[in-house]
C-alpha positions as CSV (number, residue, x, y, z in Angstrom):
1,M,101.9,75.7,54.6
2,A,103.7,72.7,56.2
3,K,105.4,70.6,53.6
4,V,107.4,67.4,53.9
5,S,110.4,66.6,51.7
6,G,109.8,63.5,49.7
7,C,106.0,63.6,50.0
8,E,104.5,63.3,46.5
9,L,101.4,65.2,47.5
10,C,103.4,68.0,49.1
11,E,105.4,68.2,45.9
12,A,102.1,68.7,43.9
13,A,103.7,68.1,40.5
14,R,101.5,69.1,37.7
15,I,101.6,65.8,35.8
16,T,97.9,65.4,35.2
17,P,95.1,67.9,34.5
18,W,94.3,70.3,37.4
19,H,90.7,71.4,38.0
20,F,90.9,73.6,41.1
21,E,93.4,75.3,43.5
22,D,93.1,77.7,46.4
23,D,95.1,78.3,49.6
24,T,93.6,75.1,51.2
25,C,93.7,72.4,48.6
26,W,93.9,71.4,45.0
27,V,91.9,69.0,42.8
28,A,93.6,67.2,40.0
29,D,93.3,63.8,38.2
30,C,95.1,61.2,40.2
31,E,98.3,60.0,38.4
32,I,97.6,56.4,39.4
33,C,93.8,56.1,39.3
34,D,92.9,58.6,36.6
35,V,90.0,60.0,38.7
36,P,89.7,63.4,40.3
37,M,91.3,63.7,43.8
38,V,91.5,66.5,46.3
39,V,94.7,67.1,48.3
40,W,95.1,69.2,51.4
41,K,98.0,71.7,51.0
42,E,99.1,71.0,54.6
43,H,101.0,67.7,55.3
44,G,98.9,65.8,57.7
45,H,96.1,63.2,57.8
46,E,93.5,64.8,59.9
47,P,92.4,68.3,58.8
48,P,89.7,70.0,60.8
49,S,86.2,68.8,59.9
50,D,85.2,72.2,58.4
51,V,88.3,72.0,56.1
52,V,87.5,68.5,55.1
53,D,83.9,69.5,54.2
54,E,85.3,72.4,52.1
55,M,87.8,70.2,50.3
56,V,85.3,67.4,49.7
57,G,82.9,70.0,48.3
58,R,85.6,71.1,45.8
59,L,86.0,67.5,44.8
60,V,82.3,66.9,44.4
61,A,82.0,69.9,42.1
62,V,84.6,68.5,39.8
63,A,83.2,65.0,40.0
64,D,79.7,66.1,39.3
65,A,80.9,67.9,36.2
66,R,82.8,64.8,35.0
67,F,80.6,61.9,36.0
68,G,77.2,63.4,36.9
69,A,75.8,63.7,40.4
70,D,75.2,60.0,40.8
71,G,78.1,58.7,38.8
72,Y,80.7,58.3,41.5
73,S,81.5,57.9,45.1
74,V,83.9,59.7,47.3
75,D,86.7,57.5,48.6
76,R,88.5,58.9,51.6
77,V,90.7,55.9,52.3
78,M,94.3,57.0,52.0
79,R,96.0,53.8,50.9
80,Q,99.4,54.6,49.4
81,I,100.0,57.9,51.2
82,P,98.3,57.5,54.5
83,D,99.9,60.5,56.2
84,H,98.7,63.3,53.9
85,F,94.9,63.9,53.5
86,H,93.5,63.2,50.1
87,A,90.3,61.8,48.7
88,H,89.2,60.4,45.3
89,A,86.0,60.6,43.4
90,R,85.7,57.1,41.9
91,D,83.3,56.2,39.1
92,P,82.2,52.6,38.9
93,H,84.5,51.8,36.0
94,W,87.7,53.5,37.2
95,W,89.5,50.2,37.9
96,S,88.8,48.6,34.5
97,R,89.4,51.8,32.6
98,R,92.7,52.5,34.3
99,F,94.2,49.1,34.9
100,L,92.6,46.8,32.3
101,G,92.5,49.3,29.5
102,R,88.7,48.9,29.0
C-alpha cells in the first residue's frame, strides 16, 4: 500500500473507535467530526469506482447501525485532506453535537 509520510490518514492512528478494517479501507469515528468515516488505505484521491462503491458500502453499514438507514447522509467532500480519499456519514446534528456541545 502506498503511504505518504506526514499524511494523517496514512498514519491511521487509532485515536477514536474503529468499526471495520480490511486490505482496502478502514472505518472509524472521525477525530474532528465525531461521525463514522471511511478511509482508503492507498494514498490518493481517486480510487477506482468499484473500490469507492465497496468503501462507501462499508461506511453505510456502520452508519446504518449507528444512525438508522435514513438518519445520515454520505459526504464525500474531502475538505481538510483533499489528496487522500475519505468520506463521512453525517447525521443532521453532527455539527451542533461536536462543536456546540449540544
